[in-house]
RODO-2510 file (C-alpha; in nm, 4 decimals, decimal comma):
residues 552
     n   res          X          Y          Z
     1     m    -3,1647     7,7344   -11,9716
     2     t    -2,8304     7,6034   -11,7945
     3     s    -2,4996     7,6590   -11,9456
     4     k    -2,2970     7,3845   -11,7473
     5     v    -2,0749     7,1942   -11,9661
     6     v    -1,9779     6,8465   -11,8366
     7     a    -1,7409     6,5592   -11,9820
     8     t    -1,8147     6,2080   -11,9583
     9     a    -1,6018     5,8963   -12,0605
    10     a    -1,7122     5,6591   -12,3740
    11     a    -1,5990     5,4026   -12,5825
    12     g    -1,3814     5,5097   -12,8772
    13     v    -1,4601     5,4898   -13,2538
    14     l    -1,0773     5,5178   -13,3759
    15     g    -0,9792     5,1760   -13,2938
    16     a    -1,0077     4,9027   -13,0330
    17     g    -0,9729     4,9613   -12,6783
    18     a    -0,9633     5,3523   -12,7486
    19     a    -1,1184     5,6056   -12,5236
    20     y    -1,2047     5,9658   -12,5420
    21     l    -1,4129     6,2466   -12,3902
    22     i    -1,7483     6,3565   -12,5015
    23     y    -1,8228     6,7108   -12,4140
    24     r    -2,2049     6,7737   -12,4188
    25     r    -2,4306     7,0421   -12,2650
    26     w    -2,6053     6,9496   -11,9926
    27     n    -2,9914     6,8958   -12,0636
    28     s    -3,2367     6,6712   -12,1812
    29     a    -3,2876     6,7879   -12,5627
    30     p    -3,3163     6,4523   -12,7366
    31     t    -3,1284     6,6129   -13,0469
    32     l    -2,8094     6,6946   -12,8972
    33     p    -2,5696     6,3716   -13,0183
    34     a    -2,3865     6,2155   -12,7853
    35     t    -2,1570     6,0216   -13,0109
    36     l    -2,0147     6,0241   -13,3473
    37     a    -1,9739     5,6623   -13,4909
    38     v    -1,7344     5,6600   -13,7888
    39     s    -1,6026     5,3233   -13,9215
    40     e    -1,2481     5,2834   -14,0145
    41     s    -1,3136     5,2272   -14,3529
    42     e    -1,5017     5,5790   -14,3389
    43     q    -1,1932     5,6906   -14,1741
    44     e    -0,9802     5,5864   -14,4419
    45     i    -1,2285     5,7812   -14,7095
    46     l    -1,2111     6,0910   -14,5072
    47     a    -0,8018     6,0698   -14,4608
    48     s    -0,8096     6,0181   -14,8449
    49     t    -0,7481     6,3140   -15,1300
    50     n    -1,0625     6,1846   -15,3096
    51     d    -1,2684     6,4905   -15,2550
    52     t    -1,5728     6,3919   -15,4139
    53     a    -1,6029     6,0756   -15,2061
    54     r    -1,5169     6,2639   -14,8683
    55     v    -1,8008     6,5355   -14,9456
    56     a    -2,0290     6,2640   -15,0156
    57     l    -1,9585     6,0756   -14,6980
    58     l    -1,9429     6,3790   -14,4945
    59     k    -2,2941     6,4560   -14,5720
    60     k    -2,4227     6,0986   -14,5088
    61     l    -2,2817     6,1387   -14,1764
    62     f    -2,4063     6,4894   -14,0953
    63     l    -2,7516     6,3037   -14,2011
    64     r    -2,6814     6,0208   -13,9474
    65     l    -2,5988     6,2381   -13,6896
    66     y    -2,8643     6,5176   -13,6601
    67     g    -3,1140     6,3689   -13,8986
    68     a    -3,1080     6,6197   -14,1693
    69     a    -2,8693     6,6903   -14,4904
    70     p    -2,6356     6,9980   -14,4345
    71     a    -2,7674     7,3544   -14,5551
    72     k    -2,4252     7,4761   -14,6385
    73     m    -2,0662     7,3068   -14,6853
    74     a    -1,7308     7,4789   -14,7566
    75     m    -1,3809     7,3525   -14,8411
    76     a    -1,0519     7,5140   -14,7622
    77     g    -0,6910     7,3660   -14,8336
    78     g    -0,4124     7,3707   -14,6082
    79     r    -0,1268     7,5800   -14,7384
    80     v     0,2669     7,5309   -14,8427
    81     n     0,4558     7,8555   -14,8125
    82     l     0,7702     7,8389   -15,0428
    83     i     0,9713     8,1438   -14,9624
    84     g     0,9029     8,4370   -14,7413
    85     e     0,8471     8,2898   -14,3940
    86     h     0,7246     8,4937   -14,0760
    87     v     0,7421     8,8397   -14,2564
    88     d     0,3542     8,8845   -14,2392
    89     y     0,3642     8,9931   -13,8748
    90     p     0,3515     9,2220   -13,6380
    91     d     0,1142     9,4465   -13,7471
    92     v     0,2779     9,7453   -13,6037
    93     q     0,5201     9,7592   -13,9049
    94     f     0,2512     9,7675   -14,1488
    95     a     0,0827    10,0761   -13,9746
    96     g     0,3419    10,3507   -14,0382
    97     k     0,5155    10,5136   -14,2929
    98     p     0,7184    10,4314   -14,5414
    99     v     0,4828    10,1689   -14,6905
   100     v     0,6127     9,8346   -14,6306
   101     h     0,6614     9,5894   -14,8859
   102     l     0,7389     9,2344   -14,7446
   103     y     0,6733     8,9246   -14,9559
   104     s     0,6139     8,5651   -14,9432
   105     m     0,5041     8,3233   -15,2469
   106     g     0,3210     7,9793   -15,2092
   107     g    -0,0254     7,8335   -15,2274
   108     a    -0,3137     7,6130   -15,0906
   109     v    -0,2415     7,2451   -15,1166
   110     q    -0,4808     6,9507   -15,2221
   111     n    -0,5243     6,8413   -14,8363
   112     n    -0,8219     7,0396   -14,6985
   113     y    -1,0550     7,1064   -14,4376
   114     l    -1,4160     7,0424   -14,4708
   115     v    -1,7161     7,2094   -14,2970
   116     a    -2,0799     7,0935   -14,3231
   117     a    -2,3715     7,3002   -14,1259
   118     t    -2,6972     7,3745   -14,0875
   119     a    -2,8788     7,6501   -13,8438
   120     r    -3,0662     7,5733   -13,5312
   121     d    -3,3116     7,7485   -13,3142
   122     d    -3,2818     7,6059   -12,9560
   123     g    -2,9854     7,8150   -12,8589
   124     n    -2,7152     7,5265   -12,8622
   125     i    -2,3986     7,5198   -13,0785
   126     v    -2,3494     7,1322   -13,1251
   127     m    -2,0235     7,0207   -13,3164
   128     c    -1,8506     6,7110   -13,4042
   129     h    -1,5033     6,6431   -13,5688
   130     t    -1,4651     6,2890   -13,7483
   131     l    -1,1189     6,2639   -13,6940
   132     v    -1,0990     6,2686   -13,2985
   133     g    -1,4625     6,0975   -13,2650
   134     e    -1,6071     6,3528   -13,0316
   135     c    -1,8753     6,5937   -13,0259
   136     f    -1,8905     6,9357   -12,8174
   137     t    -2,2048     7,1185   -12,7313
   138     i    -2,2458     7,4424   -12,5774
   139     g    -2,5201     7,7225   -12,5388
   140     l    -2,5116     8,0402   -12,6862
   141     d    -2,5750     8,1963   -12,3061
   142     g    -2,2485     7,9599   -12,2013
   143     l    -1,9966     8,0817   -12,4896
   144     a    -1,8903     8,4085   -12,3157
   145     d    -1,7696     8,2345   -11,9819
   146     l    -1,6207     7,9286   -12,1853
   147     e    -1,3963     8,1617   -12,3938
   148     a    -1,2853     8,3030   -12,0136
   149     r    -1,1819     7,9607   -11,9160
   150     a    -1,0028     7,8457   -12,2160
   151     e    -0,8018     8,1705   -12,1995
   152     a    -0,7170     8,1341   -11,8448
   153     d    -0,6352     7,7495   -11,9383
   154     r    -0,4037     7,8443   -12,2075
   155     k    -0,2284     8,1211   -11,9972
   156     g    -0,1970     7,8874   -11,6848
   157     s    -0,0385     7,6220   -11,9153
   158     v    -0,3115     7,3785   -11,8098
   159     p    -0,2215     7,0317   -11,9477
   160     m    -0,4228     6,9849   -12,2822
   161     k    -0,5863     6,6444   -12,1661
   162     q    -0,7354     6,8609   -11,8502
   163     r    -0,8835     7,1873   -12,0289
   164     s    -1,2242     7,3252   -12,0099
   165     t    -1,2566     7,3228   -12,3943
   166     p    -1,1157     7,0114   -12,6342
   167     v    -0,8192     7,1594   -12,8303
   168     w    -0,9835     7,0589   -13,1842
   169     a    -1,2602     7,3050   -13,0637
   170     l    -1,0936     7,6022   -13,0124
   171     h    -1,0606     7,7755   -13,3543
   172     t    -1,4112     7,6435   -13,4354
   173     l    -1,5506     7,8190   -13,1319
   174     g    -1,3129     8,1138   -13,1845
   175     s    -1,5045     8,1477   -13,5199
   176     i    -1,8414     8,1331   -13,3581
   177     s    -1,7581     8,4045   -13,1201
   178     l    -1,6380     8,6534   -13,3861
   179     m    -1,9434     8,5681   -13,6130
   180     l    -2,1886     8,6399   -13,3069
   181     s    -1,9986     8,9513   -13,2266
   182     s    -2,0021     9,0785   -13,5958
   183     g    -2,3798     9,0886   -13,5592
   184     a    -2,5092     8,7664   -13,7000
   185     a    -2,8505     8,6365   -13,5764
   186     c    -2,7577     8,3291   -13,5152
   187     s    -2,9887     8,1173   -13,2511
   188     g    -2,7922     7,7613   -13,2756
   189     l    -2,6222     7,5792   -13,5182
   190     n    -2,4886     7,2137   -13,6111
   191     l    -2,1448     7,1854   -13,7621
   192     l    -1,9543     6,8566   -13,8491
   193     l    -1,6070     6,9037   -13,9614
   194     t    -1,3175     6,6862   -14,1046
   195     s    -0,9775     6,7145   -14,2436
   196     n    -0,7013     6,5702   -14,3893
   197     v    -0,4565     6,8516   -14,3312
   198     p    -0,2108     6,7156   -14,1185
   199     h    -0,2482     6,8646   -13,7433
   200     g     0,0113     7,1098   -13,5895
   201     a     0,2420     7,0352   -13,9000
   202     g     0,2748     7,3962   -14,0314
   203     m     0,0442     7,3548   -14,3423
   204     s    -0,2367     7,5795   -14,1579
   205     n    -0,4937     7,3149   -14,0569
   206     s    -0,6430     7,5856   -13,8209
   207     a    -0,6349     7,8227   -14,0735
   208     a    -0,8308     7,6322   -14,3329
   209     n    -1,0730     7,5719   -14,0460
   210     c    -1,1487     7,9199   -13,9764
   211     v    -1,1751     8,0154   -14,3579
   212     a    -1,3941     7,7010   -14,4361
   213     l    -1,6110     7,8332   -14,1429
   214     g    -1,6057     8,1897   -14,2507
   215     l    -1,7436     8,0811   -14,6166
   216     v    -2,0227     7,8673   -14,4235
   217     f    -2,1475     8,1249   -14,2048
   218     n    -2,1387     8,4072   -14,4755
   219     a    -2,3583     8,1785   -14,6737
   220     i    -2,6041     8,1088   -14,3319
   221     y    -2,5801     8,4665   -14,2346
   222     p    -2,5449     8,7185   -14,5248
   223     s    -2,5461     9,0195   -14,2522
   224     l    -2,1804     8,9172   -14,1938
   225     r    -2,0980     9,0606   -14,5680
   226     l    -1,7688     8,8504   -14,5960
   227     d    -1,8528     8,9220   -14,9727
   228     s    -1,4361     8,9687   -15,0640
   229     d    -1,1390     8,7847   -15,0215
   230     i    -1,0026     9,0117   -14,7967
   231     k    -1,2980     9,0269   -14,5594
   232     l    -1,2942     8,6510   -14,5465
   233     v    -0,9313     8,6505   -14,5175
   234     t    -0,9555     8,9072   -14,2167
   235     f    -1,2453     8,7545   -14,0677
   236     a    -1,0494     8,3980   -14,0592
   237     r    -0,7309     8,5828   -13,9043
   238     s    -0,9290     8,7633   -13,6434
   239     a    -1,1034     8,4313   -13,5651
   240     e    -0,7421     8,2495   -13,5213
   241     n    -0,6277     8,5304   -13,2965
   242     s    -0,9209     8,5253   -13,0620
   243     k    -0,9343     8,4608   -12,6905
   244     f    -1,0444     8,1035   -12,7585
   245     a    -0,7558     8,0104   -13,0374
   246     g    -0,4977     8,2855   -12,8679
   247     g    -0,2961     8,2830   -13,2002
   248     h    -0,0620     8,5544   -13,3196
   249     c    -0,1057     8,4683   -13,6793
   250     g    -0,0214     8,7161   -13,9451
   251     w    -0,1847     8,7510   -14,3055
   252     l     0,0179     8,4539   -14,5081
   253     d    -0,1712     8,1424   -14,4190
   254     q    -0,5275     8,2793   -14,4820
   255     l    -0,4533     8,4810   -14,7927
   256     l    -0,2914     8,1648   -14,9621
   257     i    -0,5951     7,9741   -14,8448
   258     v    -0,8303     8,1970   -14,9778
   259     c    -0,6488     8,3445   -15,2831
   260     s    -0,4824     8,0588   -15,4424
   261     k    -0,5318     7,9216   -15,7895
   262     e    -0,4911     7,5591   -15,9458
   263     a    -0,1511     7,4779   -16,0507
   264     m    -0,0110     7,8635   -16,0049
   265     l     0,1904     8,0168   -15,7319
   266     t     0,0817     8,2993   -15,5532
   267     k     0,3129     8,6240   -15,4579
   268     i     0,1953     8,8347   -15,1430
   269     d     0,2729     9,2078   -15,0965
   270     y     0,1958     9,2715   -14,7321
   271     a     0,2198     9,6585   -14,8364
   272     d    -0,1598     9,6099   -14,9223
   273     n    -0,2197     9,2424   -14,9109
   274     g    -0,1952     9,2289   -15,3172
   275     i    -0,1963     8,9132   -15,4877
   276     q    -0,0292     8,8040   -15,7809
   277     h    -0,0526     8,4854   -15,9578
   278     f     0,2270     8,2905   -16,2130
   279     q     0,3078     8,0194   -16,3786
   280     s     0,6170     7,8139   -16,2517
   281     r     0,8868     7,7190   -16,5202
   282     l     1,0895     7,4803   -16,3089
   283     p     1,1677     7,1652   -16,4396
   284     k     0,8785     6,8966   -16,3996
   285     h     1,1491     6,6622   -16,2495
   286     m     1,2166     6,9134   -15,9569
   287     q     0,9346     6,8107   -15,6902
   288     f     0,8278     6,9525   -15,3743
   289     v     0,8317     6,7022   -15,1130
   290     a     0,6879     6,7771   -14,7389
   291     f     0,8445     6,5440   -14,4795
   292     n     0,6236     6,5655   -14,1315
   293     t     0,8063     6,5336   -13,8306
   294     n     0,4922     6,4382   -13,6645
   295     v     0,5954     6,6539   -13,3553
   296     p     0,3131     6,8940   -13,3414
   297     h     0,3278     7,2246   -13,2575
   298     v     0,0613     7,4741   -13,1125
   299     l     0,1057     7,8526   -13,2519
   300     a    -0,0607     8,0120   -12,9406
   301     e     0,1717     7,8464   -12,7085
   302     s     0,4986     7,8180   -12,8875
   303     d     0,7923     8,0397   -12,9954
   304     y     0,5771     8,1635   -13,2834
   305     s     0,3981     8,4130   -13,0000
   306     h     0,7396     8,5058   -12,8553
   307     r     0,8868     8,6122   -13,2164
   308     v     0,5915     8,8537   -13,2519
   309     k     0,6529     9,0019   -12,9407
   310     e     1,0094     9,0518   -13,0221
   311     l     0,9622     9,1860   -13,3685
   312     t     0,6884     9,4246   -13,2007
   313     i     0,9466     9,5594   -12,9453
   314     g     1,2005     9,5784   -13,1772
   315     i     1,0132     9,7888   -13,4699
   316     k     0,8717    10,0201   -13,2042
   317     l     1,1547    10,1299   -13,0533
   318     l     1,3891    10,1608   -13,3536
   319     s     1,1102    10,3665   -13,5257
   320     k     1,0781    10,6050   -13,2264
   321     l     1,4643    10,6297   -13,2430
   322     l     1,4926    10,6760   -13,6100
   323     g     1,1766    10,8741   -13,6553
   324     t     1,0507    10,6485   -13,9597
   325     n     0,8950    10,3030   -13,9567
   326     v     1,1762    10,0703   -13,9814
   327     g     0,9527     9,7650   -14,0655
   328     g     0,9541     9,9249   -14,4056
   329     p     1,2380     9,9791   -14,6878
   330     s     1,4540    10,2492   -14,4767
   331     l     1,6115     9,9992   -14,2998
   332     t     1,8429     9,7859   -14,5166
   333     l     2,0009     9,4551   -14,4528
   334     a     2,3431     9,6348   -14,4351
   335     t     2,2027     9,8644   -14,1834
   336     i     2,0910     9,6059   -13,9559
   337     n     2,4295     9,4183   -13,9939
   338     a     2,5542     9,7594   -13,8771
   339     l     2,3339     9,7827   -13,5974
   340     l     2,4089     9,4218   -13,4626
   341     a     2,7781     9,4870   -13,5056
   342     a     2,7298     9,8018   -13,2885
   343     v     2,5060     9,6637   -13,0364
   344     d     2,6502     9,3157   -12,9579
   345     p     2,9512     9,2383   -13,1497
   346     a     3,0693     8,9579   -12,9361
   347     s     2,7901     8,7093   -13,0252
   348     p     2,8354     8,4553   -13,3012
   349     g     2,5224     8,5554   -13,4406
   350     s     2,6079     8,9488   -13,5123
   351     a     2,8240     8,8131   -13,8027
   352     p     2,7107     9,0354   -14,1410
   353     i     2,5012     8,8628   -14,3725
   354     e     2,6099     8,9997   -14,6994
   355     v     2,3707     8,8574   -14,9737
   356     g     2,5453     8,9508   -15,2794
   357     s     2,8124     8,6713   -15,2004
   358     l     2,5797     8,3884   -15,1147
   359     c     2,4680     8,1335   -15,3589
   360     g     2,8047     8,1412   -15,5303
   361     g     2,8037     8,5054   -15,5902
   362     a     2,4863     8,4204   -15,8209
   363     l     2,2476     8,7346   -15,6343
   364     a     2,5227     9,0019   -15,6568
   365     d     2,4042     9,1179   -15,9866
   366     f     2,0358     9,1709   -15,9106
   367     d     1,9221     9,5248   -15,8644
   368     i     1,7260     9,4598   -15,5374
   369     v     2,0450     9,3220   -15,3823
   370     k     2,2610     9,5930   -15,4703
   371     g     1,9898     9,8136   -15,3053
   372     e     2,0863     9,6452   -14,9734
   373     e     2,4460     9,6528   -14,9503
   374     k     2,4928    10,0313   -14,8434
   375     s     2,3979    10,1246   -14,4761
   376     t     2,1936    10,4230   -14,4254
   377     l     2,3453    10,5254   -14,0603
   378     a     2,6334    10,6689   -14,0035
   379     e     2,8996    10,6237   -13,7155
   380     a     2,7917    10,8803   -13,4648
   381     e     2,4079    10,7652   -13,5875
   382     l     2,4789    10,4106   -13,4657
   383     a     2,6574    10,5511   -13,1256
   384     r     2,3483    10,7326   -13,0403
   385     i     2,1342    10,4427   -13,1034
   386     k     2,3394    10,2060   -12,9077
   387     k     2,3421    10,4479   -12,6098
   388     a     1,9661    10,5204   -12,6474
   389     i     1,8796    10,1114   -12,6476
   390     e     2,0973    10,0483   -12,3499
   391     s     1,8809    10,3124   -12,1542
   392     e     1,5378    10,2617   -12,3036
   393     h     1,5186     9,8843   -12,3793
   394     k     1,3982     9,6358   -12,1039
   395     p     1,5053     9,3158   -12,2027
   396     p     1,1533     9,0785   -12,1914
   397     e     1,2385     8,8123   -11,9328
   398     e     0,9216     8,6636   -11,9909
   399     l     1,0390     8,5071   -12,3205
   400     p     1,3316     8,2487   -12,2215
   401     m     1,5938     8,3504   -12,5091
   402     h     1,5990     8,6990   -12,3121
   403     k     1,6587     8,5789   -11,9660
   404     g     1,9373     8,7099   -11,8212
   405     k     2,0518     8,9286   -12,0692
   406     t     2,1285     9,2954   -12,0708
   407     a     1,9525     9,5275   -12,2511
   408     l     2,2072     9,5358   -12,5660
   409     q     2,2595     9,1511   -12,5481
   410     s     1,8518     9,1270   -12,5714
   411     f     1,8208     9,4006   -12,8446
   412     g     2,1020     9,2150   -13,0613
   413     v     1,8314     8,9132   -13,0362
   414     i     1,5589     9,1297   -13,1592
   415     l     1,7922     9,2548   -13,4431
   416     r     1,8624     8,9014   -13,5786
   417     r     1,4610     8,8260   -13,5990
   418     m     1,4209     9,1532   -13,8112
   419     r     1,7250     9,0845   -14,0379
   420     h     1,5562     8,7463   -14,0835
   421     q     1,2538     8,8933   -14,2045
   422     k     1,4466     9,1373   -14,4308
   423     m     1,6376     8,8638   -14,5609
   424     s     1,3079     8,6070   -14,6317
   425     s     1,1573     8,8465   -14,7863
   426     l     1,4057     8,9980   -15,0248
   427     l     1,4469     8,6262   -15,1256
   428     v     1,0934     8,6058   -15,2970
   429     p     1,1397     8,8436   -15,5658
   430     l     1,4548     8,6407   -15,6123
   431     a     1,2897     8,3160   -15,5949
   432     g     0,9987     8,4853   -15,8666
   433     e     1,3172     8,5558   -16,1058
   434     a     1,4413     8,1879   -16,0853
   435     v     1,1112     7,9923   -16,1144
   436     a     1,0104     8,2553   -16,4130
   437     l     1,3136     8,1500   -16,5755
   438     g     1,3443     7,7758   -16,4574
   439     k     1,6419     7,8086   -16,2681
   440     a     1,6182     7,5459   -16,0042
   441     d     1,9517     7,5404   -15,8750
   442     l     1,8814     7,9099   -15,7806
   443     f     1,5652     7,8429   -15,6473
   444     g     1,7054     7,5611   -15,4305
   445     s     1,9838     7,7828   -15,2988
   446     l     1,7155     8,0060   -15,1725
   447     l     1,5227     7,7542   -14,9973
   448     d     1,8423     7,6160   -14,8499
   449     l     1,9300     8,0245   -14,7081
   450     e     1,6200     8,0306   -14,5900
   451     g     1,6009     7,7164   -14,4232
   452     q     1,9501     7,8174   -14,2633
   453     s     1,8156     8,1418   -14,1189
   454     l     1,4682     7,9221   -13,9490
   455     r     1,6773     7,6777   -13,7597
   456     m     1,7868     7,7156   -13,4331
   457     s     2,1434     7,7891   -13,5238
   458     g     1,9941     8,0579   -13,7350
   459     d     1,8564     8,4281   -13,6993
   460     f     1,5099     8,3370   -13,6407
   461     m     1,5442     8,0029   -13,4343
   462     i     1,1896     7,9313   -13,4743
   463     t     1,2261     7,5301   -13,4881
   464     g     1,2310     7,4628   -13,1392
   465     d     1,4553     7,3073   -12,8794
   466     n     1,3041     6,9645   -12,9642
   467     g     1,5378     6,9508   -13,2456
   468     a     1,2963     6,7726   -13,4756
   469     q     1,2938     6,9967   -13,7396
   470     d     1,6309     7,0649   -13,7740
   471     a     1,7185     6,6848   -13,7484
   472     l     1,4761     6,6101   -14,0143
   473     l     1,6376     6,8469   -14,2488
   474     d     1,9840     6,7182   -14,1730
   475     c     1,8436     6,4010   -14,2681
   476     a     1,7090     6,4729   -14,5988
   477     l     2,0103     6,6837   -14,7121
   478     n     2,2376     6,4312   -14,5697
   479     a     2,0798     6,1343   -14,7414
   480     g     2,0654     6,3346   -15,0927
   481     k     2,4309     6,3993   -15,0554
   482     a     2,5116     6,0359   -14,9956
   483     l     2,3292     5,9616   -15,3176
   484     k     2,4680     6,2360   -15,5045
   485     m     2,0846     6,3317   -15,5595
   486     t     2,0042     6,7455   -15,5735
   487     v     1,8046     6,7974   -15,2455
   488     h     1,7479     7,1455   -15,1027
   489     g     1,5023     7,2420   -14,8420
   490     r     1,3661     7,4532   -14,5313
   491     m     1,1173     7,4364   -14,2376
   492     l     0,7412     7,4926   -14,2808
   493     g     0,5948     7,5998   -13,9368
   494     g     0,7915     7,6260   -13,6211
   495     g     0,7731     7,6340   -13,2677
   496     g     0,8657     7,2625   -13,2100
   497     g     0,7413     7,0725   -13,4494
   498     g     0,5667     7,0986   -13,8411
   499     n     0,7272     7,0156   -14,1732
   500     v     1,0194     7,0291   -14,3579
   501     l     1,0011     7,1373   -14,7122
   502     l     1,2262     6,9504   -14,9516
   503     f     1,3082     7,0380   -15,3346
   504     v     1,4046     6,7216   -15,4887
   505     d     1,5327     6,5889   -15,8425
   506     t     1,3044     6,3008   -15,8888
   507     a     1,4002     6,2061   -16,2429
   508     d     1,5338     5,8811   -16,1244
   509     t     1,2384     5,7090   -15,9709
   510     k     1,4415     5,4582   -15,7280
   511     l     1,7150     5,6955   -15,6747
   512     r     1,3947     5,9081   -15,5376
   513     q     1,2311     5,6240   -15,3740
   514     k     1,5598     5,5202   -15,1971
   515     w     1,6224     5,8760   -15,0740
   516     e     1,2978     5,8847   -14,9221
   517     a     1,3710     5,5051   -14,7341
   518     d     1,7152     5,6717   -14,6187
   519     v     1,5709     5,9812   -14,4700
   520     k     1,2766     5,8018   -14,2820
   521     k     1,5186     5,5509   -14,1312
   522     a     1,7622     5,8323   -14,0156
   523     y     1,4871     5,9941   -13,8519
   524     s     1,3204     5,7406   -13,6894
   525     a     1,6591     5,6545   -13,5484
   526     w     1,7035     6,0126   -13,4273
   527     a     1,3183     6,0138   -13,2830
   528     e     1,3956     5,6865   -13,1037
   529     s     1,6989     5,8632   -12,9341
   530     k     1,4968     6,1784   -12,8667
   531     f     1,1749     6,0341   -12,7897
   532     p     1,2371     5,7027   -12,6894
   533     g     0,9381     5,4168   -12,7281
   534     q     0,7029     5,6812   -12,8800
   535     g     0,7695     5,5317   -13,2329
   536     i     0,7697     5,8729   -13,3904
   537     q     0,8598     5,8776   -13,7819
   538     g     0,8544     6,0934   -14,0492
   539     t     0,5301     6,0885   -14,3069
   540     v     0,5409     6,2356   -14,6477
   541     i     0,2699     6,4785   -14,8508
   542     v     0,3537     6,5497   -15,1997
   543     p     0,1824     6,9073   -15,2266
   544     v    -0,0124     6,9796   -15,5345
   545     i    -0,0845     7,3630   -15,5529
   546     s    -0,4603     7,3789   -15,5659
   547     a    -0,7659     7,6083   -15,6118
   548     g    -0,8304     7,8428   -15,3277
   549     a    -1,1489     7,7988   -15,0475
   550     r    -1,4873     7,7204   -15,1843
   551     m    -1,8282     7,6909   -15,1128
   552     i    -1,9162     7,3241   -15,2224
***
């Protein structure tokens, strides 16, 4: 049995004159589909939020494609994270003592990933995706070789269109590879995939893909024993971090996607990945609106992976120097401020952040804020640490933001990443208090603080040099200010693209519609100046907190 994979050109099904590649295994088996024909009206149904119609159509397409009904189907929503961004990694901070309590709050959304599947017995993995109109087939005996090529393509920065595996198939292949290595007695699979979660927009389309596949695989191969939420979460996370997909994700996406409850917010404590659900008492007229930049990001090949490396370096070295896990509560915000002042006082980013004075002083009376106001390091200890960093820290010059920097300058950048994690996690219990009391202004101000830290002028600098997320957030905030309308916001995702999450007063419907139109107009003008001729525009999703992933 040969495992050669070839690509051939074919007529597109997503519009007149379109073209795409069909990847298929080189053998003569008549049951291997060569094309996936989906009409425009069917695409409209699959892109809608009518899940009943989407599921019925996917079953119909599966029958059309494979000649039999799917044995198993699963659904996994995308996710929206409200507060507590980029605090769920790296794992090194959760491995030491004292125990790390870092937090996030959000939930799954109505846009979701659907998977239909059945087993086959000829040693072939066949997968098709309705959104791109492609089919991909690989023999089980060729999977390891394809994985090695996918990893080499990524490390070699091979252009997406020239890679050995289509981008849409990477997370699915990573999930399949993990399923096989976990001992499932798989002799082949038919898969049909579809998603209305915006791709590369920071709403975790890739995590939803892996979660839905984990559910389906566990149903077909019970020996996997993904019989608890955390086992499913761990499977999906490992698949996304596989050599196929090359991700460096933490726990946030999968936990929200698996554990969400309809109309309830979910709080995560990464000390034990504990989950708490609660109702929001925020006023009904205050609504979340997600604006998509339509500039996609790829987690495995963006600043996201850089942040994982930076935090790993910083936590390991400081933990060594202090003799305790600095990913935990021992490192207060005031201590990080003091370390920054000692290590790199000349940097504009080294200015201290005093949480109590933020939000007009509204945070000063919270006990959790008071606990962050005192540094745990004396002057002599700060001097010792500075000297040790200067001699022991080697700037990771493979990361652009560290190239050419001294050891102290480089570690100053890393300390700002650590300060973001501390600050962002600190906002979660404060936001929970605001939600419980219905304090929309306080909650919105906390969103604004996180947004300031995420943008390229902030501590975490995750939004990317192309400027799309920063520009779209500015367009939204400025449009609200011009209309004297309450608008707060921050970014979702990062690494060059994604969504901007806005918290908007919608009491006046006409004013809200005017605001949305003004945001689109301003962002379109910016995008045309930055990416001329590409026609990039902002699009809107109004996220609805929905139930977690489930079998259909």
